[in-house]
Residue frames as qw, qx, qy, qz and C-alpha x, y, z in Angstrom:
[[0.796, -0.317, 0.073, 0.511, -6.14, -41.86, -14.79],
 [0.180, 0.979, -0.098, -0.015, -3.75, -38.97, -15.20],
 [0.780, 0.291, -0.221, 0.508, -0.09, -38.81, -16.15],
 [0.529, -0.484, -0.227, 0.659, 2.43, -37.04, -13.94],
 [0.222, 0.103, 0.257, 0.935, 2.63, -34.26, -16.53],
 [0.269, -0.592, -0.524, -0.550, -1.13, -33.70, -16.45],
 [0.576, -0.673, -0.420, 0.196, -1.14, -33.64, -12.64],
 [0.492, -0.200, -0.038, 0.847, 1.83, -31.26, -12.65],
 [0.007, 0.304, 0.330, 0.894, -0.14, -28.80, -14.79],
 [0.440, -0.624, -0.580, -0.285, -3.35, -29.33, -12.84],
 [0.607, -0.701, -0.280, 0.250, -1.71, -28.43, -9.51],
 [0.228, 0.915, -0.205, 0.264, 0.97, -26.06, -10.84],
 [0.688, -0.606, 0.392, 0.073, 3.62, -28.26, -9.27],
 [0.245, 0.631, -0.701, -0.227, 6.94, -29.33, -10.74],
 [0.887, 0.078, -0.424, -0.167, 7.11, -32.98, -11.75],
 [0.430, 0.307, -0.695, 0.488, 10.04, -33.32, -9.34],
 [0.356, -0.263, 0.464, -0.767, 7.74, -32.36, -6.45],
 [0.872, -0.015, -0.072, -0.483, 5.25, -35.06, -7.40],
 [0.771, 0.245, -0.569, 0.151, 8.07, -37.60, -7.60],
 [0.104, 0.346, -0.641, 0.677, 9.30, -36.46, -4.19],
 [0.637, -0.196, 0.253, -0.702, 5.80, -36.85, -2.70],
 [0.924, 0.093, -0.294, -0.226, 5.63, -40.35, -4.14],
 [0.563, 0.336, -0.639, 0.403, 9.10, -41.19, -2.78],
 [0.137, -0.300, 0.561, -0.760, 7.99, -39.93, 0.65],
 [0.057, -0.224, -0.966, 0.118, 5.04, -42.33, 0.57],
 [0.294, 0.267, 0.270, -0.877, 2.26, -39.78, 0.10],
 [0.707, 0.253, -0.273, -0.601, 0.71, -41.88, -2.70],
 [0.439, -0.326, 0.828, -0.124, 0.85, -45.37, -1.18],
 [0.667, 0.289, 0.680, -0.095, -1.52, -46.95, -3.70],
 [0.346, 0.698, -0.272, -0.564, -0.40, -45.22, -6.89],
 [0.896, 0.247, 0.365, 0.049, -0.50, -47.49, -9.90],
 [0.091, -0.643, 0.554, 0.522, 2.33, -47.85, -12.35],
 [0.868, 0.434, 0.237, -0.050, 2.25, -49.08, -15.92],
 [0.783, 0.405, -0.055, 0.468, 5.71, -49.91, -17.25],
 [0.546, -0.193, -0.261, 0.772, 7.19, -47.84, -14.42],
 [0.009, -0.345, -0.161, -0.925, 5.08, -44.78, -15.29],
 [0.075, 0.255, 0.669, -0.695, 2.95, -43.34, -12.49],
 [0.197, -0.446, -0.631, -0.603, -0.77, -43.24, -13.16],
 [0.087, 0.011, 0.488, -0.868, -2.66, -40.86, -10.89],
 [0.170, -0.494, -0.829, -0.202, -6.20, -41.95, -10.06],
 [0.292, -0.744, -0.226, -0.556, -8.96, -39.87, -8.50],
 [0.757, -0.582, -0.231, 0.185, -7.67, -41.07, -5.11],
 [0.626, -0.098, -0.011, 0.774, -4.24, -39.49, -5.71],
 [0.072, 0.541, 0.237, 0.804, -5.87, -36.32, -7.04],
 [0.535, -0.754, -0.266, -0.274, -7.95, -36.08, -3.86],
 [0.773, -0.408, -0.139, 0.465, -4.84, -36.76, -1.77],
 [0.463, 0.220, 0.090, 0.854, -3.04, -33.95, -3.60],
 [0.205, -0.732, -0.244, -0.602, -5.84, -31.53, -2.73],
 [0.710, -0.686, -0.156, 0.029, -5.38, -32.42, 0.94],
 [0.750, -0.128, 0.002, 0.649, -1.58, -32.31, 0.68],
 [0.259, 0.505, 0.168, 0.806, -1.74, -28.91, -1.02],
 [0.419, -0.788, -0.208, -0.402, -4.05, -27.59, 1.71],
 [0.791, -0.562, -0.091, 0.222, -1.92, -28.89, 4.55],
 [0.668, 0.060, 0.071, 0.739, 1.34, -27.75, 2.98],
 [0.094, 0.622, 0.194, 0.752, -0.11, -24.28, 2.25],
 [0.538, -0.777, -0.157, -0.287, -1.28, -24.06, 5.84],
 [0.079, -0.793, 0.532, -0.286, 2.29, -24.58, 7.04],
 [0.905, -0.276, 0.302, -0.112, 2.32, -28.28, 7.83],
 [0.083, -0.622, 0.738, 0.250, 5.60, -30.09, 7.24],
 [0.651, 0.265, -0.616, -0.355, 5.91, -33.03, 4.86],
 [0.203, 0.131, -0.925, 0.294, 6.78, -35.40, 7.74],
 [0.342, 0.173, 0.603, -0.700, 3.44, -34.56, 9.39],
 [0.664, 0.337, -0.197, -0.637, 1.55, -34.91, 6.11],
 [0.466, 0.267, -0.839, -0.091, 3.25, -38.28, 5.67],
 [0.080, 0.007, 0.853, -0.515, 2.06, -39.27, 9.15],
 [0.561, 0.276, 0.239, -0.742, -1.48, -38.31, 8.17],
 [0.656, 0.351, -0.502, -0.441, -1.27, -40.42, 5.00],
 [0.264, 0.176, -0.932, 0.177, 0.02, -43.36, 7.04],
 [0.310, 0.132, 0.674, -0.658, -2.91, -43.00, 9.45],
 [0.650, 0.318, -0.121, -0.680, -5.27, -43.02, 6.46],
 [0.549, 0.284, -0.765, -0.180, -3.79, -46.37, 5.43],
 [0.040, 0.091, -0.890, 0.446, -4.27, -47.74, 8.96],
 [0.288, -0.445, -0.775, -0.345, -8.02, -47.21, 8.76],
 [0.395, -0.734, -0.321, -0.450, -10.75, -46.19, 11.21],
 [0.723, -0.479, -0.331, 0.372, -8.66, -46.74, 14.33],
 [0.458, -0.095, -0.021, 0.884, -6.81, -43.50, 13.50],
 [0.010, 0.765, 0.468, 0.443, -9.85, -41.25, 12.98],
 [0.436, -0.863, -0.189, 0.171, -9.28, -39.51, 16.33],
 [0.582, -0.367, 0.227, 0.689, -5.58, -38.88, 15.57],
 [0.325, 0.367, 0.490, 0.721, -6.47, -37.47, 12.15],
 [0.157, -0.862, -0.411, -0.251, -9.17, -35.23, 13.58],
 [0.537, -0.744, -0.053, 0.395, -6.77, -33.96, 16.27],
 [0.535, -0.064, 0.339, 0.771, -4.19, -33.17, 13.59],
 [0.122, 0.586, 0.474, 0.646, -6.73, -31.09, 11.67],
 [0.372, -0.870, -0.323, 0.014, -7.88, -29.38, 14.88],
 [0.573, -0.519, 0.092, 0.628, -4.27, -28.35, 15.60],
 [0.373, 0.150, 0.437, 0.805, -3.82, -27.05, 12.08],
 [0.074, -0.788, -0.508, -0.341, -7.12, -25.19, 12.33],
 [0.451, -0.819, -0.160, 0.317, -5.78, -23.34, 15.40],
 [0.517, -0.227, 0.299, 0.770, -2.61, -22.44, 13.51],
 [0.189, 0.438, 0.534, 0.698, -4.67, -20.98, 10.66],
 [0.247, -0.858, -0.444, -0.073, -7.01, -19.13, 13.02],
 [0.489, -0.668, 0.006, 0.561, -4.02, -17.41, 14.60],
 [0.394, -0.004, 0.453, 0.800, -2.63, -16.54, 11.17],
 [0.032, 0.674, 0.583, 0.452, -6.02, -15.15, 10.13],
 [0.352, -0.861, -0.282, 0.235, -6.11, -12.93, 13.21],
 [0.463, -0.460, 0.228, 0.723, -2.68, -11.58, 12.34],
 [0.270, 0.277, 0.583, 0.715, -3.72, -10.99, 8.74],
 [0.114, -0.824, -0.523, -0.184, -6.85, -9.15, 9.89],
 [0.425, -0.761, -0.070, 0.484, -4.67, -6.96, 12.12],
 [0.403, -0.202, 0.425, 0.785, -2.36, -6.19, 9.18],
 [0.140, 0.544, 0.641, 0.523, -5.33, -5.50, 6.91],
 [0.226, -0.886, -0.382, 0.133, -6.69, -3.01, 9.44],
 [0.410, -0.593, 0.167, 0.673, -3.34, -1.19, 9.41],
 [0.309, 0.111, 0.599, 0.730, -3.30, -1.11, 5.60],
 [0.011, -0.734, -0.610, -0.299, -6.88, 0.21, 5.50],
 [0.328, -0.842, -0.205, 0.377, -6.08, 2.83, 8.12],
 [0.399, -0.412, 0.332, 0.749, -2.99, 3.98, 6.22],
 [0.233, 0.409, 0.646, 0.601, -4.97, 4.16, 2.95],
 [0.144, -0.880, -0.448, -0.065, -7.46, 6.47, 4.69],
 [0.472, -0.687, 0.002, 0.552, -4.63, 8.40, 6.35],
 [0.367, -0.200, 0.439, 0.796, -2.82, 9.17, 3.10],
 [0.121, 0.620, 0.639, 0.438, -6.06, 9.89, 1.25],
 [0.251, -0.907, -0.304, 0.148, -6.71, 12.58, 3.86],
 [0.470, -0.556, 0.213, 0.651, -3.11, 13.87, 3.68],
 [0.346, 0.199, 0.581, 0.709, -3.35, 14.12, -0.10],
 [0.027, -0.794, -0.546, -0.265, -6.67, 16.00, 0.15],
 [0.360, -0.895, -0.142, 0.222, -5.33, 18.37, 2.82],
 [0.481, 0.781, -0.249, 0.311, -1.86, 18.72, 1.34],
 [0.099, 0.518, -0.691, 0.495, -0.31, 17.80, 4.70],
 [0.551, -0.219, -0.800, 0.090, -0.78, 15.60, 7.77],
 [0.017, -0.240, 0.420, -0.875, -1.51, 18.33, 10.32],
 [0.646, -0.219, -0.021, -0.731, -5.27, 17.76, 10.67],
 [0.862, -0.050, -0.493, -0.102, -4.86, 14.01, 10.89],
 [0.489, 0.155, -0.622, 0.591, -2.14, 14.26, 13.53],
 [0.268, -0.273, 0.308, -0.871, -4.44, 16.45, 15.63],
 [0.814, -0.155, -0.191, -0.526, -7.06, 13.67, 15.54],
 [0.744, 0.141, -0.635, 0.150, -4.59, 11.00, 16.58],
 [0.119, 0.057, -0.967, -0.219, -4.97, 8.74, 18.34],
 [0.078, 0.348, 0.865, -0.353, -8.46, 9.08, 19.86],
 [0.310, 0.580, 0.249, -0.711, -10.39, 11.61, 17.77],
 [0.002, -0.125, 0.779, 0.615, -10.57, 9.77, 14.47],
 [0.662, -0.015, -0.241, -0.710, -13.87, 9.08, 12.71],
 [0.775, -0.258, 0.446, -0.367, -15.52, 6.06, 14.36],
 [0.956, 0.292, 0.025, -0.033, -14.92, 3.58, 11.53],
 [0.522, 0.662, -0.414, 0.344, -11.30, 4.71, 11.17],
 [0.355, -0.612, 0.547, -0.447, -10.82, 4.60, 14.94],
 [0.935, -0.088, 0.273, -0.211, -11.95, 0.97, 14.86],
 [0.841, 0.473, -0.173, 0.197, -9.38, 0.17, 12.16],
 [0.142, 0.739, -0.481, 0.450, -6.67, 2.04, 14.06],
 [0.602, -0.474, 0.504, -0.398, -7.43, 0.15, 17.28],
 [0.978, 0.106, 0.150, -0.103, -7.71, -3.21, 15.53],
 [0.678, 0.616, -0.316, 0.248, -4.32, -2.68, 13.88],
 [0.048, 0.613, -0.600, 0.511, -2.78, -2.41, 17.33],
 [0.851, -0.338, 0.108, -0.388, -4.68, -5.20, 19.07],
 [0.038, -0.445, 0.892, -0.074, -2.69, -7.97, 20.63],
 [0.851, -0.004, -0.285, -0.441, -3.99, -11.47, 19.84],
 [0.336, 0.348, -0.829, 0.282, -1.88, -13.29, 22.40],
 [0.527, -0.272, 0.429, -0.681, -4.78, -13.95, 24.76],
 [0.900, 0.061, -0.303, -0.308, -5.42, -17.43, 23.34]]
């Protein structure tokens, strides 16, 4: 069993956030001793899931719904799986966007490395946009790809 202070340090969360989660019903089976919350391994595991879902952009009301479904038992397995499938799609789209941004950053690092070496951008501008080295051309193209086809 862990105190709220220990859990706060463990997850780098303010105590007020843990109290809020409890108030919102995210720890339905939390034990109390003389009014003091005692976090078991079950609450610690729940916090790992809550942290993941929250970090992936899910709202507290949806996380609360998930926790309620967990309490309802096996009849909600399909609903829970569907929720995670939806969140997986959200993250996949975000990853695609991050990869696009990373390609731009990598391209610009190469670009300015060349400009520094040459003392100007003239040679690079002559290569643009279709006569870049193959690997750099790939980065350049990827940084401009549209990922709206899903």
